[in-house]
C-alpha positions, 0 to 999 in steps of 0.5 A: 817564733812561736805557736799557740797550742792548738790542734795540728793543721796537718797530722801524718800517720804510719799505719804500722802494726797491722801483721803483728795484730793479725799474728797476735790473733791467729789471723793472715796478714791480709786480715790484719790490713782489712782491720787496719782499713777499718781503723783508717775509716774511723780515723777519717770520721774522728779528724772530720769531728774534731777538725783537723783539715789534713791527714796523711796516710803511709798506706804502701812505701817503696820498701813495700814490694819486697813483702810476699806476692800474696800480701802485695796482691791482697793490699791492692785488692783491699784498697780497691774495696776501700776506695770503691765503698767509700768514694760516696761518703767521701763525697757527702762528708766533704773529704778531698782525696790526694794521692802522694808517690809514683802511681805508675807501678801500681796496678792499672785498676788501682791507679784508675780507681785512685784517679777517679776518686781524686777527680770525684773529691778534688772540690770537697774541702772539709778534709783532705786525706792524703794517701801515700801509695808507692811512697818514699821520701827519698824518691819523691826528692829526687823526683823533685829535683828530676823535675826541676832540672827538666824544666830548667833545660826546657827553658835553656832550649827556648833561651831562657835563664833560670835562677842558678839557685834552687829554692826550698820553695821550688822544691816543695812546689814539685813534691808529691804532697803540693800543696798540702801544708807541712806536717805538724804532727807525726803519729807512729803506732806499732812500737817502732820508733823511725821515720821509716822514709816517710815525709821526711822534708815535710816534717822538718818541724814536726812533732814526733809521737810513738805509741805501742798501740797496733794500728788496727786498735788505734782509736779516738782515744789514742788520737786524742792522747797524741793531739793532748800531748802535741798541744803540750808541746813548746813549737819554737821553729828554731827561735825562742818563746816569749818567755825565753827572749 
């Protein structure tokens, strides 16, 4: 099975390099995160113009809690500013906000605001922006398995039987990202070449694009370079291309 060389339906981006960007300029890490938020704003506009329907953004991982308390607090503050300032623009531009991750650990103000934005943008269809907050892929898969066990225990209490085997579709329905489709292209700015526990299930057949450009400097030209590279890739999904048959 192959796919025509078109733009990806779902692009996932690891927002990496804010701290290093700031350090190179003698700025604080929080100023680097602010610059990263401005880069994200530009990215959403570019994705809308290009016609990419789904974007997933690694905003805060389950491992990021290890960072200094002051930096974490600055991230939450910037996140509140980001969603507050851009809610009306998201509504006007047709951007639907989705959140993936365990939101229960977030500060109450952030959690309430994110849920509010999700509700207000629920009917938008131009672009789905999936913000991965307090997200880790292994945590996500563990959460999905736990939910499936709970459902089956509930069925058992009612005297009903469930299938012995757990299907891939059943797991996918319990992932934080549901019903967003699988990732076609994963982009990691910042010079690192690893997935860092990000969308491991969803990236099973994703093309992986790594660049040394730090996230705050990542712009339309860099996105276009990633898309051009993606279109050059032969996507087989375990099969063969027609000319290889």
